[in-house]
C-alpha positions in Angstrom: -64.9 41.3 90.5 -65.1 37.5 90.9 -68.8 37.8 91.8 -69.6 39.3 88.5 -67.7 36.6 86.7 -69.5 33.9 88.8 -72.8 35.5 87.9 -71.9 35.6 84.2 -71.0 31.9 84.3 -74.1 31.1 86.3 -76.2 33.0 83.8 -74.9 31.1 80.8 -75.3 27.8 82.6 -78.8 28.8 83.7 -79.6 29.8 80.1 -78.7 26.3 78.9 -80.5 24.6 81.8 -83.7 26.5 81.1 -83.5 26.3 77.3 -82.4 22.8 76.4 -83.0 23.4 72.7 -80.4 26.2 72.8 -77.8 23.8 74.2 -78.6 21.2 71.6 -78.5 23.8 68.8 -75.1 25.0 69.9 -73.8 21.4 70.0 -75.2 20.8 66.5 -73.6 24.0 65.2 -70.2 23.0 66.7 -70.4 19.6 65.1 -71.3 21.1 61.7 -68.6 23.7 61.7 -66.1 21.0 62.8 -67.1 18.7 59.9 -66.9 21.7 57.5 -63.4 22.6 58.9 -62.2 19.0 58.5 -63.4 18.9 54.9 -61.5 22.1 54.0 -58.3 20.8 55.7 -55.5 20.2 53.2 -54.1 16.7 53.8 -51.7 14.8 51.7 -49.7 11.6 52.4 -46.8 12.9 50.4 -47.1 16.7 50.3 -46.0 18.4 47.1 -42.6 20.0 47.4 -41.0 22.4 45.0 -37.2 22.2 44.8 -35.9 25.5 43.5 -32.2 24.7 43.3 -30.0 21.6 43.3 -26.3 21.1 43.5 -24.3 18.2 42.1 -20.7 17.7 43.3 -18.3 15.2 41.7 -14.8 14.4 42.7 -12.2 12.8 40.4 -8.9 12.7 42.3 -5.9 13.3 40.2 -7.8 14.6 37.1 -7.1 18.0 35.5 -9.8 20.6 35.0 -9.9 19.7 31.3 -10.4 16.0 32.0 -13.3 16.8 34.3 -14.8 19.2 31.8 -14.5 16.8 28.8 -15.4 13.5 30.6 -17.9 14.4 33.3 -19.5 17.8 32.6 -20.1 17.2 28.9 -21.8 13.9 29.7 -24.0 15.3 32.5 -24.9 18.8 31.3 -27.1 17.8 28.3 -29.2 15.5 30.5 -29.7 18.0 33.2 -30.3 20.9 30.8 -33.4 19.2 29.2 -35.1 18.2 32.4 -38.6 19.8 32.9 -38.5 23.1 34.8 -34.7 23.8 34.5 -34.4 27.5 33.9 -30.7 28.0 34.2 -27.6 26.0 34.7 -23.9 26.6 35.5 -21.0 24.3 35.9 -17.4 24.6 37.0 -14.3 22.5 36.7 -11.9 24.3 39.0 -8.3 23.5 39.3 -7.5 22.3 42.8 -4.1 23.0 44.1 -3.1 21.1 47.2 0.0 21.7 49.2 1.3 19.1 51.5 3.9 20.1 54.1 5.8 17.6 56.1 
């Protein structure tokens, strides 16, 4: 089995030794296809990135849900709502109940 492989390798090498123009033509084709491939390659220094969802978290210790809604959400929501590409928006001002046990 290895003899047929050696013969095949030898026959390809013999072909290029006998026909130098074929070797040169193959080299030129490889260079041309390489140059064509590089020209079609997508390359960017800063690639475009599409952000589909963002989340904003704010903490106001000691404030009630109504204080957060009136003072924070009502100030931020209009700004975010009118940004380009915003399709939907939701906001919450949950009541946080903390229990400290000693």
